[in-house]
ZAMARGU-4260 file (C-alpha; in steps of 0.2 Angstrom, whole numbers, plus 5000, padded with zeros to 4 digits):
<rodrens>
0) 5000/5000/5000 | 5014/5012/5004 | 5024/5007/4989 | 5008/5010/4978 | 5006/5028/4985
5) 5025/5031/4983 | 5024/5026/4964 | 5009/5037/4962 | 5018/5052/4969 | 5033/5049/4959
10) 5023/5048/4943 | 5014/5064/4947 | 5030/5073/4951 | 5037/5067/4934 | 5022/5073/4925
15) 5023/5090/4934 | 5041/5091/4930 | 5039/5087/4912 | 5026/5100/4909 | 5036/5113/4919
20) 5052/5110/4911 | 5047/5106/4893 | 5051/5120/4881 | 5037/5126/4871 | 5037/5126/4852
25) 5042/5144/4846 | 5029/5151/4835 | 5034/5165/4822 | 5025/5181/4825 | 5018/5185/4808
30) 5015/5203/4811 | 5033/5206/4818 | 5040/5197/4803 | 5030/5208/4791 | 5035/5224/4800
35) 5053/5219/4800 | 5053/5215/4782 | 5045/5232/4778 | 5058/5241/4788 | 5072/5232/4779
40) 5065/5236/4762 | 5062/5254/4766 | 5071/5266/4755 | 5069/5285/4757 | 5063/5295/4743
45) 5074/5306/4733 | 5062/5321/4734 | 5065/5321/4753 | 5083/5326/4750 | 5077/5340/4738
50) 5065/5347/4751 | 5080/5354/4761 | 5085/5365/4746 | 5067/5373/4744 | 5065/5378/4763
55) 5067/5396/4767 | 5077/5404/4781 | 5068/5408/4797 | 5065/5427/4800 | 5057/5432/4816
60) 5042/5443/4814 | 5044/5461/4819 | 5039/5466/4836 | 5022/5475/4837 | 5021/5492/4843
65) 5012/5497/4859 | 4996/5506/4856 | 4996/5524/4859 | 4982/5532/4870 | 4977/5550/4867
70) 4965/5549/4882 | 4968/5561/4896 | 4965/5549/4911 | 4966/5562/4925 | 4952/5573/4918
75) 4941/5558/4915 | 4944/5552/4933 | 4939/5570/4940 | 4923/5570/4929 | 4919/5553/4936
80) 4922/5558/4954 | 4911/5573/4952 | 4897/5565/4943 | 4890/5557/4958 | 4878/5542/4959
85) 4865/5539/4946 | 4849/5531/4952 | 4834/5526/4941
</rodrens>
């Protein structure tokens, strides 16, 4: 009885060991292979090299001028203070 139980434990451990240590079959990733193939076959266009020739030099825009106010604020403030409160 003891030997039968020992044999069952040994076979169970072998099965577990086999399933854990067995290397899985490597599968090819089709998308990765396609992506790598496209990257390897990529050749830049000749027109991209010509694009550098047609670019212009950067010129910073001129600084805008501050607006000029012809308003006399002191006189406007005095008239506001003297006007008083308007009620309807």
